[in-house]
SEPA-935796 format. One record per residue: residue in one letter; z, x, y of N, C-alpha, C in turn. Coordinates in steps of 0.05 Angstrom, whole numbers, plus 32768, in hexadecimal, padded with zeros to 4 digits. Example, Ala and Ser with C-alpha at 12.3 -4.5 7.8 and 13.67 -1.06 7.14 Angstrom:
2
a809C81087F8E809C80F67FA6809C81087FBE/s808E81017FD3808F81117FEB809D81028001/
END
This chain:
149
m849482298052847F8217805D8464821D8052/i8457820A8049843C820E8040842A81FD804F/r84148209805A840081FC806983E681FC805E/f83DB81E4805783C181E0804E83AE81D68063/e83A081EA8073839081E6808A837B81D08085/l836E81D1806B835681C18068835F81A28067/f8378819D805F8381818380608396817B8074/n8397818D808783AC818B809E83C481838094/l83CE818F807E83E5818A807283FC819E8072/t8415819C8079842881AF8078844181A48064/l844881B58054846181B08042847881C08049/h848E81B6804984A481C3804D84B881C28031/i84B581D8802384C281D7800884D781EF8009/n84EF81E78001850481FD7FFD84FC820F7FE8/k84FE822B7FEB84F9823D7FD5850D82407FC0/i852782347FC6853B82347FB6853C82197FA5/a853B821B7F8A853B82017F7B855781F77F78/f856982087F72858481FF7F71859682187F72/k85B282137F7285C382277F7385D982247F5C/i85E1823D7F5285F6823E7F40860B82507F4B/g861F82447F54863582527F638628825C7F7E/n862B82797F80861E82847F97860282927F94/i85F9828D7F7B85DF82967F7285C882857F77/n85B482897F86859C82787F8B858982797F75/i858082667F69856982647F56854F825A7F65/y853A826D7F67852082687F75850E825D7F63/w84FD824E7F7084E6823F7F6284D582547F53/y84CE826B7F5F84BE827D7F5484C882877F39/a84E5828B7F3984F282967F2184EF82817F0A/i84F282687F1184EF82547EFD84D082537EF2/f84BF82567F0484A382577EF8849C826E7EE7/i84A382847EF084A3829A7EE084AF829A7EC6/v84C882907EC384D4828D7EAB84C482787E97/t84BE82647EA584AF824D7E97849682597E8B/a848782687E9D846E82777E94847282897E7C/i848682987E79848E82AA7E65849582997E4C/i84A282847E5084AA82737E37849282657E2D/i847C825D7E3F846382507E36845482657E27/a8451827D7E35844382937E28844B82997E0C/l8467829A7E08847282A07DEC846C828C7DDA/y846B82717DE38463825C7DD38446825C7DCB/i843482647DDD841782667DD58415827E7DC2/l842482937DC6842382AA7DB3842E82A27D96/k844282937D95844C828B7D7F843782777D6D/k842882677D7D841682557D7183FF82687D64/q83FC827F7D7183E582917D6583F182A97D53/n840582A17D47841582B37D3583FE82C27D21/s840282DA7D1E83F282EC7D0C83D582F17D14/k83D082E87D2E83B482EB7D3A83B5830B7D3B/f839C83177D36839683337D3783AA83447D25/g83B583367D1183C483437CFD83E0834B7D0A/i83E8833E7D1F840183437D2D8416832E7D2A/n842C83307D1F8441831D7D19844F83177D30/y845682FE7D35846682F47D4C847D83037D4D/d848B83077D3984A783187D3B84A183327D4C/d848C83407D49848583567D59848383527D76/i8479833A7D7D847583307D968493832D7DA5/t84A5831F7D9584C0831C7D9D84CF83367DA4/d84CA83487D9084D483637D9384CB83717DAC/l84B083707DB284A5837A7DCA84AE836F7DE3/i84B483527DE284BA83467DFB84D983527E03/i84E683567DF1850383607DF68503837C7E07/y84EE838C7E0384EA83A67E1384DB839D7E2A/l84C7838D7E2684B283887E3B84BD837C7E57/i84CB83677E5484D483587E6C84E783687E7E/p84FD83737E73850E83847E8484FE839D7E90/i84EE83AB7E7F84E183C37E8D84CA83BB7E9E/s84BF83A47E9A84A9839C7EB084B883927EC9/i84CE83877ECA84DD837F7EE184E2839B7EF0/i84EE83AF7EE284F583C97EEE84DB83D67EF9/c84C883D57EED84AF83E17EF684A383D37F0E/a84A783B87F0E849C83A77F2484AC83AE7F3C/r84C483B57F3A84D783BA7F4F84CF83D77F59/l84CC83EC7F4884C384077F4E84AA84057F5C/y849983F77F51847D83F87F61847F83EC7F7D/y849183D87F80849383CF7F9B84A083E07FAC/i84B583EE7FA184C484037FB384B1841A7FB8/m849F84227FA9848C84367FAF847B84307FC8/f847284177FCA846284117FE0847484077FF7/n848C840A7FF7849E8405801084B1841B800E/l84A88434800984BA844A800584CA84528020/n84BC844F803484C88456804E84E384468051/y84E1842C804C84F9841B805085108421803B/y850784268025851B842A800D852884488010/i85198458801A85258474801F853C84708031/h853C846180458551845C8057856684468051/n855E8439803C857184238031857384258015/i8581843A8009857F84417FED858D84287FDD/k85A2841E7FEA85B384097FDD85A083EF7FD5/e858983EB7FE6857983D67FE3856383D87FCB/t856083F07FC0855083F47FA9855683E37F90/v857183DE7F90857983CF7F77857E83B17F7E/n857A83A87F93857E838D7F9D8564837D7F97/f856183747F7F854C83647F75854F83477F82/r8565833D7F89856683217F95855A831E7FAF/s855783377FBD854B83317FD8852B83337FD5/g852183337FC0850483347FBA84FB83517FB7/g84E083507FB484D6836E7FB584CD83747F95/l84BC83637F8A84B1836B7F6E849583697F71/a8484837A7F658468837B7F66845C83797F4B/i844C83657F488442835F7F2E843183757F22/f842483867F328418839A7F26842883AD7F18/g844083B47F22845083C37F15845B83BA7EFB/a845F83A37EFB846983927EE2845083957ECF/v843883907ED3842283967EC2841F83AF7EB9/l842283C37EC9842183DF7EC1843783E77EAD/g845083DF7EB6846583E47EA6846283DA7E8A/g845A83BF7E8A845483B17E6F844083BE7E5F/f842C83C77E6B841783D87E5E841F83EF7E4E/f843184017E5D843B841A7E528450840F7E3A/v846083FC7E3C847583F47E2A846783E87E12/c845083DC7E17844383D27DFE843483E87DF2/k842783FB7DFE841C84137DF0842F84217DDF/i844884247DEC845C84347DDD846684237DC4/f846984087DC9847583F67DB4845F83FA7D9E/c844483F57DA2843083F47D91842E840F7D80/r843384267D8E8434843E7D81844A84447D69/i846284367D73847784387D61847584257D49/k846C840D7D50846983F87D3A845083FC7D2B/k844084117D34842684127D25841183FB7D27/i841083ED7D3E83FE83D97D4483E883E07D57/v83D283D87D4F83B783E27D5F83BD83D47D7A/f83BE83E67D8D83C483E37DAB83B083CC7DB4/l839683D27DB0838383C07DBB838583A27DAD/d838D83A07D97839183867D8983AA83787D96/m83BD83897D9C83D4837E7DAB83CD83727DC3/l83BD83827DD683B583777DF083A4835E7DEC/d8391835E7DD6838283477DD28395832D7DCE/y83AD83317DC083BD831C7DBB83CD83117DD2/i83D783257DE583EB831B7DF883DF831A7E13/v83C683277E1983C183277E3583B683097E3E/p83AE82F87E2D83A782DF7E3983C182D07E41/s83D882D47E3583F182C97E3C83FA82D87E58/l83F082F07E5B83F983007E7783EE82F07E8E/a83D582E37E8C83C882D47EA283DB82BF7EAA/l83E682B17E9483F5829A7E97841182A67EAC/r841B82B97EA3843382C57EB0842D82CE7ECF/t841682DA7ED3841382E67EEB840482D27EFF/s83F182C27EF583E082B47F0783EC82977F0C/n83F382897EF783FC826E7EFC8418826B7F06/s842A827E7EFD8445827D7F07844782857F23/v8435829A7F2D843282A37F498429828F7F58/d841082817F4F8408826C7F5F841882557F64/l8426824D7F4A843B82387F52845282407F65/a845A82597F64847082637F75846682657F92/i844F826B7F958446826C7FB2844482507FBC/f8439823D7FAC843B82227FB3845482177FBD/l846982207FAF848382157FB5849382227FC9/i848C823C7FD18499824A7FE7848E82437FFF/
END
């Protein structure tokens, strides 16, 4: 349920977009994946900006996305440690929620730093190249997800 007090409006929107078998596909997941695809498209249009080839970006993404998801989960667990100490099996249950964007950004930062060191790319140039698309993934997708939940 979403309530807009200013307009005296209440929306009842199901957070599940659709199901594939027993797996629920949530609206926020659709928006996050869409934002990643749009960000990659924008980066492709800016190919070779800052002397960084788009092929390096696609290589980076292969590491960046899964490690960022893991770091987002770890960050969430750290701030709910008391619960997860008593429910160890729940630490790997991504489907029940519990990802923190700050953990994803921190994890992505370190992955990017290591990647740039290995590929001999100037780290600050890489940040100049990709950070504008980070705003698309964190802000717009989260805002749209919040709107639909």
